N, C-alpha and C positions, 0 to 999 in steps of 0.2 A: 281421275285423280289429279288435285292440285300439285304442281313444282313447287318446291323451297324455293325461297328468294334466291339463295347459294347457287343452286342449281341454276337459275338463270343468269347469275353474275358469273358462273363459270362459264357459260354457253356465250354470253357476251364477250369475256375476255378470250376464248378461243375463236372467236368469229374476227375480232380486230386483231390478232396473232396473224389468222391467214391472210387478211385484207395486208397488211405490212409487205407482204411477198408480192404483191401487186401493185404498189405504191407508184403513183406517176402512170398506171395503165390504165386507170379504173374511168370509165365515161359515165357520168349520169344520164339515164336517158330519158328519165321521167322526174322532174323538178318543178316547183312553181318560186315565184317571188311575190311578195306581198302576203296582206293579210287575207284570212278567210274565216270568218266567224264559224262558219259550218262544220268546221274541221278542227277550232281551237288551234289555228297555226296563223304563225307571225313569222315569215321567212323574207327578212329584209337582206338586200343585197351583201352589206357587208357581213351578215352571218353566216350567208351562206357560202361567200368567200372563206371564212374561217371555218367552218366545217370541212370544204373541201382541201384545204390546207392541213388541217389536222388529220385526215383519214387519207392522204394522198391522191384524191381524186382531180385528174387532171382537166375535164371539162363537163360542161353540163348543157343538155339542151330544155330548154323551159319557157312556158309562157308566162306572163304575170297573170295573177289571180283575176286582174281586172277585165282581162279578156273572156274570161267565164262568168262574169257577174254583170258588165257594163257592155262589154261589144270588143270587138279584135281590134278598131282604131285606138279607143284608148288604152287598151293594152299594149300594143305593139309601142306605142309612145313609153309606156311605162318601163318596157323592156329596152329601150333605146335608151333613156335616161341611166336605167341601170348600167347599161354597158358602158355608158361613158364616163362612168365614175370609177 
């Protein structure tokens, strides 16, 4: 059975309300920075920081998508560049 759009909206609202109780204590253990056309993902460092601030995420452990596509050397350079911003 398909859920109504309003049901989904209610569930998202409930989840975000619960997250507020953990504000500043959330660690993102699986994130990425960079673009990845395979998943229609574009996670620029500034955008990731905006999301972290909005939802109270304290820190994240993430590789660059370049690590997955071009190699770890290139990806590590990308992560270091992002961290310096």
